[in-house]
C-alpha positions in Angstrom: -4.7 -79.2 46.3 -7.9 -79.8 48.4 -10.4 -82.2 47.0 -13.6 -80.7 45.5 -16.9 -82.0 46.9 -20.4 -81.4 45.5 -23.1 -80.9 48.1 -26.6 -82.5 47.9 -28.0 -79.4 46.1 -25.2 -79.4 43.5 -25.6 -83.1 42.9 -29.3 -82.6 42.3 -28.6 -79.8 39.8 -26.2 -81.8 37.8 -28.6 -84.7 37.7 -31.4 -82.5 36.4 -29.1 -81.2 33.6 -28.0 -84.7 32.6 -31.6 -86.0 32.5 -32.7 -83.0 30.4 -29.9 -83.6 27.9 -30.7 -87.3 27.7 -34.3 -86.5 27.0 -33.3 -84.0 24.3 -31.6 -86.7 22.3 -28.1 -86.9 20.8 -28.7 -83.9 18.4 -28.8 -81.4 21.3 -25.2 -81.1 22.7 -24.6 -79.8 26.1 -23.1 -76.6 24.6 -22.3 -75.3 21.0 -18.5 -75.4 20.6 -18.6 -73.3 17.3 -20.6 -70.6 19.0 -18.3 -70.7 22.0 -15.2 -70.2 19.8 -16.5 -67.7 17.2 -18.7 -65.3 19.2 -16.9 -62.5 20.9 -16.7 -62.3 24.6 -19.6 -60.0 25.7 -17.3 -57.9 27.9 -14.5 -57.6 25.4 -13.8 -54.1 24.1 -15.3 -53.4 20.7 -12.9 -52.4 17.9 -13.4 -48.9 16.5 -15.3 -48.9 13.2 -13.2 -48.4 10.1 -13.5 -44.9 8.7 -15.4 -44.6 5.4 -13.3 -44.6 2.3 -12.2 -41.1 1.3 -12.5 -40.0 -2.4 -9.2 -40.1 -4.2 -7.5 -36.8 -4.3 -7.1 -35.4 -7.8 -3.5 -35.9 -9.1 -1.3 -32.9 -8.6 -0.3 -31.2 -11.7 3.4 -30.9 -12.2 4.4 -27.4 -11.1 5.7 -25.2 -13.9 9.5 -24.7 -13.7 10.3 -21.4 -12.1 11.6 -18.8 -14.5 14.8 -17.5 -13.3 15.7 -13.9 -13.8 18.6 -14.9 -16.0 16.3 -16.6 -18.5 15.1 -13.2 -19.8 18.7 -11.9 -19.9 17.6 -8.4 -19.1 20.0 -7.1 -16.5 19.3 -3.5 -17.5 15.5 -4.0 -17.2 14.9 -0.9 -15.1 16.8 1.4 -17.6 15.4 -0.5 -20.5 11.8 0.1 -19.3 12.5 3.8 -19.0 13.8 4.0 -22.5 10.9 1.9 -23.7 8.5 4.3 -22.2 10.2 7.2 -23.9 10.1 5.4 -27.2 6.4 4.7 -26.7 5.8 8.4 -26.1 7.6 9.2 -29.3 5.7 6.6 -31.3 2.3 7.6 -30.0 2.7 11.3 -30.2 5.1 11.9 -33.1 5.7 9.0 -35.5 2.3 7.5 -34.9 0.2 10.5 -36.1 2.5 11.1 -39.1 2.3 7.5 -40.1 -1.5 7.6 -39.6 -1.9 10.5 -42.0 0.4 8.8 -44.5 -1.6 5.6 -44.4 -5.0 7.3 -44.5 -4.3 9.8 -47.3 -1.7 8.1 -49.5 -3.3 5.5 -51.9 -2.2 1.9 -51.4 -0.5 1.6 -54.8 1.7 4.5 -54.0 2.6 3.2 -50.5 3.4 -0.1 -52.1 5.8 1.5 -54.5 7.4 3.5 -51.7 8.1 0.1 -49.9 9.5 -1.4 -53.1 11.9 1.5 -53.6 13.1 1.4 -49.9 13.7 -2.3 -50.2 15.7 -1.8 -53.4 17.8 0.8 -51.6 18.7 -1.8 -49.0 19.8 -4.3 -51.7 23.5 -3.7 -51.4 23.5 -4.4 -47.7 21.3 -7.5 -48.2 23.6 -8.8 -50.9 26.8 -8.2 -48.9 25.4 -10.1 -45.9 24.2 -12.9 -48.1 27.8 -13.4 -49.3 29.3 -13.0 -45.9 27.0 -15.8 -44.7 27.9 -18.0 -47.7 24.2 -18.0 -48.8 25.1 -18.2 -52.4 21.5 -19.0 -53.7 20.0 -16.1 -51.7 22.8 -13.9 -52.9 22.0 -14.8 -56.5 18.3 -14.1 -55.9 19.2 -10.7 -54.4 21.3 -9.9 -57.5 18.5 -10.9 -59.9 16.0 -8.9 -57.9 18.1 -5.8 -57.9 18.7 -5.9 -61.7 15.1 -6.7 -62.6 13.5 -4.1 -60.3 16.0 -1.4 -61.1 15.3 -1.8 -64.8 12.0 -3.4 -65.6 10.6 -2.3 -62.3 11.4 1.4 -63.0 14.0 2.0 -60.3 12.1 -0.2 -57.9 8.7 1.4 -58.2 7.3 -2.0 -59.2 8.4 -5.3 -57.7 8.5 -7.2 -60.9 11.0 -9.7 -59.5 8.3 -10.9 -57.0 5.9 -11.7 -59.9 8.5 -13.8 -61.7 9.3 -16.0 -58.7 12.1 -14.0 -57.0 10.8 -13.4 -53.4 12.3 -10.7 -51.3 14.2 -11.3 -48.1 16.3 -9.3 -45.7 19.7 -9.8 -44.2 21.8 -7.6 -41.9 25.2 -7.7 -40.3 23.6 -8.6 -37.0 22.4 -11.8 -38.6 25.8 -12.4 -40.1 27.5 -12.1 -36.7 25.0 -14.7 -35.4 25.8 -17.1 -38.2 29.4 -16.6 -37.4 28.7 -17.8 -33.8 28.5 -14.5 -31.9 25.8 -14.6 -29.2 23.2 -11.9 -28.9 24.2 -10.8 -25.4 21.8 -9.1 -23.0 18.6 -7.5 -24.0 18.8 -3.8 -24.8 16.4 -1.0 -25.7 17.9 1.7 -27.8 16.3 5.2 -27.8 14.1 5.6 -30.9 15.1 2.2 -32.3 13.6 0.0 -29.6 14.4 -3.7 -28.9 18.0 -4.8 -29.7 21.1 -6.4 -28.2 24.8 -5.6 -28.4 25.3 -7.9 -31.4 22.5 -6.3 -33.4 23.4 -2.8 -32.4 26.9 -3.4 -33.8 25.4 -4.9 -36.9 23.2 -1.8 -37.5 26.3 0.5 -37.1 28.2 -1.5 -39.6 25.3 -1.7 -42.1 24.7 2.0 -41.9 28.3 3.0 -42.2 29.0 0.6 -45.1 26.0 1.4 -47.2 27.2 2.8 -50.6 24.5 5.5 -50.6 25.5 6.6 -47.1 29.1 6.8 -48.1 28.3 8.7 -51.2 26.0 11.2 -49.4 28.6 11.8 -46.7 31.5 12.3 -49.1 29.5 14.8 -51.2 27.9 16.7 -48.4 24.4 15.4 -49.2 23.4 14.1 -45.8 19.9 15.3 -46.4 19.5 12.3 -48.7 20.3 9.9 -45.9 18.0 11.7 -43.5 15.2 11.7 -46.1 15.5 7.9 -46.6 15.5 7.4 -42.8 12.4 9.5 -42.5 10.6 7.8 -45.3 11.5 4.3 -44.1 10.4 5.1 -40.5 7.0 6.6 -41.6 6.3 3.8 -44.1 7.4 0.9 -42.0 5.5 2.1 -38.9 2.4 2.7 -40.9 2.5 -1.0 -41.9 2.6 -2.2 -38.3 0.8 0.4 -36.3 -2.6 -1.4 -36.1 -1.0 -4.7 -35.0 1.0 -3.0 -32.3 -2.0 -1.1 -31.0 -3.8 -4.4 -30.6 -0.8 -6.0 -28.8 -0.8 -3.0 -26.4 -4.4 -3.5 -25.6 -4.2 -7.2 -25.0 -0.9 -7.6 -23.2 -0.7 -7.7 -19.5 3.0 -6.5 -19.6 3.5 -4.9 -23.0 7.3 -4.5 -22.4 7.7 -8.2 -21.6 5.6 -9.2 -24.6 7.6 -7.1 -27.0 10.9 -8.4 -25.5 9.7 -12.0 -26.1 8.4 -11.4 -29.6 11.6 -9.5 -30.6 13.8 -12.4 -29.6 11.6 -14.9 -31.4 11.5 -12.8 -34.5 15.3 -12.4 -34.6 15.8 -16.1 -34.1 13.5 -16.8 -37.0 15.3 -14.3 -39.2 18.7 -15.8 -38.4 17.2 -19.2 -39.4 16.3 -17.5 -42.7 12.5 -17.5 -42.1 11.9 -20.7 -40.2 8.2 -20.6 -39.1 7.5 -19.1 -35.7 4.1 -18.2 -34.2 4.1 -14.5 -34.0 1.7 -11.7 -34.8 2.0 -10.5 -38.5 4.4 -7.7 -37.8 6.9 -6.8 -40.5 10.5 -5.8 -39.8 11.4 -2.2 -39.4 14.7 -2.3 -41.3 16.5 1.0 -40.6 20.2 1.1 -40.8 22.1 3.5 -38.5 25.0 5.5 -39.9 27.6 5.6 -37.2 28.7 9.1 -38.2 25.2 10.4 -37.8 24.3 8.9 -34.4 24.6 12.1 -32.4 23.0 14.4 -34.9 19.5 15.6 -33.9 18.2 15.8 -37.4 18.7 12.1 -37.8 16.3 11.3 -35.1 13.9 14.0 -36.0 13.5 12.7 -39.4 11.7 9.5 -38.5 14.8 7.3 -38.5 13.7 6.6 -34.9 11.4 3.8 -35.8 11.6 2.8 -32.3 10.7 -0.5 -33.6 8.0 -0.1 -31.1 8.3 -3.4 -29.9 8.3 -6.5 -31.8 10.0 -4.9 -34.7 13.4 -6.4 -35.0 16.5 -4.4 -34.7 17.5 -4.4 -38.2 
């Protein structure tokens, strides 16, 4: 390594610096070590400024679970919708106008008595299904109601049993099959009778065939009695629910799907013997089907077709 020599000019510069430092006193160091270590090098690349903080994104709501086609259990939906449209035509242009006249011109007390008589007529089927379901207390209530209303109530014209603490209820063989463990099966729309399923359709056939009045009318060639009861029940029951159904038609995006959902909820509540369920105040259209009369045109013409226009349960 070659020795480093300072020329006369360099020596003079060093001397001037030293003299200046000595004159400044001990508090003025030759250079500031802290500044030297902490200040960035002037030619060093500058770091990019940090981006401003972004507002926190709102939490994502949990997506609703996808509803699979099997959840509605309606494999015959295309066919069912066609039958549903036919039933709606029948309700709006045949049964609806007749029920409207009945409701507008028949006084309320008379219509109430008609409903009481029709319920009394169904008492044998209600009692039989109470017993088949081992509902002994409800069977006893049905028995008392039948005796009281058939006698003191003047053949069911007055519901005296209700006033003495014996409330009415309904049972059918479709509910009995459910209590025995038979599933409802797929959703089904029956012409004139509306929402149902294989289990309830079988139940209606059994109830209609086993009804004592039906058996007596068939055996004595008095089928007109059966048809008359079907007609009266259809007109009366639909008159009680017509306004509610009209409102559901107006407010439902998909009236068919709304009726399907309400029907299933209603049947589930009936099987649980009236456990509360949030549903529109729509009563049941309880019309039994006589298996021997299924194909006879007069049966459907009489009003038996209470195409349960919807919510109305299949019993």
